[in-house]
C-alpha atoms as one frame of an Amber mdcrd trajectory, in Angstrom:
protein
 113.294 121.032  67.291 113.734 124.482  68.314 111.039 124.764  70.426 111.973
 121.408  72.260 115.286 123.039  72.709 113.633 126.244  73.762 111.914 124.386
  76.220 114.969 123.070  77.677 116.811 126.388  77.382 116.040 127.613  81.251
 117.370 124.215  82.792 120.588 124.282  81.147 122.265 126.257  83.759 122.346
 123.071  86.325 123.087 121.005  83.498 121.241 117.884  84.867 118.721 118.445
  81.987 120.820 118.275  78.720 120.739 114.646  78.260 117.440 114.883  75.971
 118.728 117.383  73.711 121.941 115.197  72.821 120.595 113.086  70.033 119.420
 116.254  68.459 122.667 117.816  68.668 124.592 115.097  67.512 121.893 115.136
  64.268 122.966 118.601  63.720 126.993 118.019  64.452 126.867 115.329  61.948
 124.972 117.433  58.999 127.726 120.087  59.663 130.423 117.299  59.248 128.536
 116.140  56.203 128.763 119.561  54.899 132.086 120.224  55.982 133.271 117.294
  54.086 131.055 117.971  50.930 132.426 121.060  50.937 136.207 119.851  50.821
 135.510 117.580  48.089 133.999 120.249  46.036 136.837 122.519  46.714 134.869
 125.123  48.269 137.398 126.398  50.256 135.524 129.675  51.074 132.868 127.610
  52.442 134.670 125.466  54.155 136.809 128.317  56.179 133.630 130.227  57.617
 132.202 126.745  58.674 135.644 126.125  60.165 135.764 129.917  61.527 132.299
 129.753  62.916 132.924 126.198  64.684 135.979 128.059  66.313 134.290 131.095
  67.561 131.424 128.707  68.710 134.004 127.005  70.650 135.636 129.967  72.458
 132.007 131.329  73.199 131.418 128.091  75.041 134.558 128.040  76.877 133.390
 131.665  78.776 132.421 131.439  81.839 129.502 133.961  82.260 127.939 132.836
  85.351 131.206 132.874  87.526 130.488 129.233  88.457 133.036 127.385  90.071
 132.816 123.640  90.502 133.099 121.996  93.985 135.910 119.886  93.795 135.588
 118.482  97.451 132.453 117.032  96.740 133.320 116.241  92.894 136.163 113.769
  94.543 133.930 112.442  97.490 131.379 111.376  95.146 133.995 109.712  93.084
 135.298 108.071  95.993 131.620 106.868  96.952 131.102 105.561  93.754 134.526
 103.623  93.196 134.100 102.289  96.827 130.627 100.585  95.897 132.363  99.072
  93.257 135.116  97.625  95.269 137.920  99.868  94.210 139.062 100.991  97.624
 142.804 102.119  96.319 141.116 104.115  93.860 138.326 105.700  96.209 141.029
 106.212  99.101 143.006 108.278  96.500 139.675 110.389  95.690 139.057 110.441
  99.414 142.588 112.185  99.645 142.071 114.773  96.934 138.570 115.534  98.723
 140.498 116.589 101.886 143.363 118.275 100.189 140.458 120.291  98.323 138.463
 121.114 101.500 139.917 119.711 104.866 136.642 120.586 106.693 134.526 118.158
 104.453 134.222 115.549 107.299 132.428 112.907 105.460 135.424 112.412 103.548
 137.348 111.537 106.425 134.828 109.425 107.850 134.912 107.442 104.494 138.617
 107.024 104.227 138.669 105.650 107.479 136.423 103.222 106.502 137.963 102.094
 103.894 141.581 101.619 105.718 139.396  99.722 108.090 138.158  97.436 105.217
 141.658  97.151 104.226 142.862  96.178 107.995 145.025  99.553 108.572 143.158
 100.242 111.798 146.190 102.941 112.725 145.461 104.828 109.560 141.774 104.237
 110.182 141.862 105.597 113.327 144.129 108.694 112.313 141.180 109.971 110.009
 138.741 109.678 113.213 140.141 112.614 115.214 139.265 114.922 112.358 135.707
 114.140 112.989
């Protein structure tokens, strides 16, 4: 299991290759919960406190952004709007495109897709107002 996890370690930065490791992490997490419950039942307060402290430290360390990565919210909202639009959830898609435009006003495809959604709803004036930004 360690070899398998280590083989994926270089790819953890991208976040795309974490999925195959999830079953192993779930198993390890379940073992930790079982041991914590066992320590609680047996009233081993010291073991329980050490386990909770280790978990809190691990959580705090995982929250540290060591790579100075900043997510691209405009792209996230744009992708969300595209997914919602494919499922014909036009109002939610329009809200996502508006959020993408607010996050990055220089993203032309957000205006284009928002205009297309306005056209599908029959709101041609609003659709026209999106086109001048392209």
